[in-house]
N, C-alpha and C positions, 0 to 999 in steps of 0.2 A: 690842689683843686679846692675851691671855696665850697663851704656847706651852704646850700640854698634851700630854704623852706618857703612854701607858698601857702598862705591861709586863705581859703576861698569859701564860698557858699553858692548854692544853686541860684540861677537867675541873676547872676552878677556880671553884666557886660564888661566892666573893667577887668574882672578876673580873666575873661577870655582874651582880652588884649594882652595881658601880662603873659599868658601861656603862648600866644603867638610871638611875642617878643623873645621869650626863652627859646622857642623853636627856631626862630630866625637866627639867633646867635648860638644855637646848639648848647644851651645852658642846661645842665642836669639839675633837677630839683626834686624835692619830696613835697607832694601836695597833701594838705590837711583840709578836709571839708568840715567846717565848724558846726554845721547843722547835724552831722552824723557822728562826730567825734567830740564828746564832752571834754575829754582831757585836753584836746587841741584848743577848744574854746577857752578853757581855763588858762592855758599857757598864753594864748593871745591876749587875754585880759590882764592877767597878773604879771607875767614875765615881761611882756612887751608894751603894756599899757595902751593897747590898741582896741578900738571898739568898732572897726570897720574892715571890710575886705575890698580889694585885696590888700593883704599885708605880706610883704616879702621880708624874710630874715636872712641876711647874708653874714655868715660867721658871727651870729649873735646880735647883729645890728639891724633893727627894724626900720623898714620903709613902708609907710602907709600910703595907699592910693597908688596911682600910676605916675610916679615921679621919675621920668626917664633919665634925666640928667644924674640924679642921685644913684640910680641903679647902674648906669653906665660907669660911674665913678667907682662904686663898690665892687663891681664885677670886672673892672679894668678893661672896659670895652671902648675901643677908639671910635668916635663918632664919624 
């Protein structure tokens, strides 16, 4: 199983879309709210060079924004 992390923040409509996408495909993930979790915010900035949410990390590879094709590819989801 792939390790999936989701970096979010409150009032982020695209973050909700990603959650619905994961729910639809029954993808397990760990969510990090960067407004409440300073360590997660630092990881997002320094480890993944991302400055926006949602950012999804699949087995260490970051996808910024709702890039459905990239996520389907990384998660091996047939369209």
